[in-house]
N, C-alpha and C positions, 0 to 999 in steps of 0.2 A: 099306522092309522092316518098319517098325513098324506100318503100316496093315493092318488085317484086314478083308477084304471081309465084309459081313454082309447086312443087309436093311433095309427101311424100318421103323424102330421105331414109327412112328405107327400101323402096322396090326397090330403084335404083340398077339396075344391078343384081338383084336376079333371080335365075333360078327356074324352076318348083320345088316346095317344097311339093308335095304330091304324094301318091302312090295309084293308082286307085284300088288296091286290099288290101289296108292297113286297119287300125283301124278307129274307130269312136272317135273323140276327142271332149270332152265337156269342154268348157272353162266357168267356173262359175264366174259370176260377183262378185265384192267385197261385203262383208256384213259389213256394218258400225255398229258394235256392241258396240262401245264405247260411245254411247249417243250423237252423233253429232246432233245439232238441225238444220239440213239442209232439209227444205221442206219435212219433213217426209221421208227422203231418206232411213232410216233404214227399215221402213215398206215396202216401194217399193221393196227394194233389197231382203228382206226376202220373200216377195210374189213371186218374180222371182225365188228364190231358191226353194220354195215349188212347184211351177209349174214344175221346172226342175226335182225334185225328182220324181214327178208323171210321168213325161215324161219317165224318165229312167226305172221306175218300169213297165211301160206298153210297153216297147220295147220287141220285141221277144227275147227269150234267146240267139239265134244265134248272134244277134247284141249286146246285153248286154255283152256277153262274149268277144266281140271284142272292148269294149269301155274303154277309158281312160278318167278319170275326172281330171281336173286341175283347182285349184283356180287361179283366175287372179292375186291375190295378195298373193302369196305363203308365203311371209314374215309375214303375219298376221295370218297364219294358227292357231296359238295357241288360238287366239280370236274366230276363226270361227269353231274350232274343234267340238263343240257340234252339229253344223248344219250338218257337214259332216258325223257324226255318223249315220245320217238318211239313208245314202247310204250303210251302212255296209253290209246288206244282199242282195244287188242288183246285186252282181257278177261283178261289174266293178272294174277295177284297178284305183288307184289314184296315181297321180304324183304331189307332193307338191313342185315342182321346182327343183327336183333332176337332171333334164337334161334341157338344153336350149330348148326353144319352137321350134327353128328351127329343132332340132333333132327329136322332136316329130312329126312335120309336115311331115318330110320325110317318116314317117311310117303311115301316116294318109290318108284315102280316103275321109273323110268328117269331117268338123268341125262344131260344134254347139255353138253359143253364146246365153246366156240367158239374155243378157243386150245389150243396144245400145252402141256400142263401136267403137273406131277408129280401133280396131282389125278387125272388119268386113270390113271396107274400105281397110285395108292393105291386107286382104285375097282376096278381089275382085280385087285389083290392081295386085296381084300376080297370079290371075286366079286359086285360090284354092277353090274347092267346099265347099260352106258354106251355112248353114241354121241358122235361128235365130228366137227367140220367147221370148217376155217378157210381163209381166203384163202391162195393160193399154197402148197398142201399140202406140197410137198417143198422149198420155197424155203430153209429154214434148217436142214434136217436133214443131219447128217453122212452122207456117202454110204455109210459102212460099216453104217449102220442102215436103209437103204432097204428091205432085204428084210423087216425086222421090221414096218415100216410097211405094206408090201404085204400082209403077213399080216393086219394089222388091217383093211385094205380088204376082203380076201377073206372075213373073218369078219363083215363088215358092222358094224364098230365105227367105223372111220374112213371118212368119205365125202369124195369130191372134188367132188361136185355136190349142190346143195341139193335138187333135184327128187328124186333117188334117196334122199336122207335122209328127206324128207317121206314118200315112198311107203313106205319101210321102217318108219318110226315108226307110220304109220297102219295098215299091214298087221299089225303085231305088237302094237299097243297093248292089245288085249283079252286077249292071252296072251303076255306078254313071256317067260315061262319056256320056251315052246316054242322060241323063237329062242335065248335066252341059254344054255339048258342043252343045246342041240344039240351033237353031237360036233364039227361043223365050226366052231362058235363057240369 
């Protein structure tokens, strides 16, 4: 009775934080490589990362050259380094927490999350063009929220297949606003 529902205070009073002609920002989910026995979490996260590596490699060179990768947990980078080596020849730039995320977003036209994150909700609350895809899309979602996730799929924000995500990004890359500001989105 003492709790009052409110909103995400991190987005309160924030202004537009994206550039419709900017970069493509990929926020990689954490990789629990320290053997945590949490629901086979490490295997799930590694699979998400592998999907993301394939996604990046299959993007057009034009978009790859405009891509910045950012581990969500930059402080753990030393543990995750072997995984990020897989992106070495992909032509994307990496930011390991060198600058605040807010500064990156000001230079970004589209953000991609490879895991179900509150960051997605924050981006949506700030009206930042966002797409996402992760392994086993509905595997850990409470069934009472499935309808909401289906709405994200219909709006082409959440993708169940890498190929359709690639096609969507490449089709809309030169004019993100047409898709993002569309009534159906």
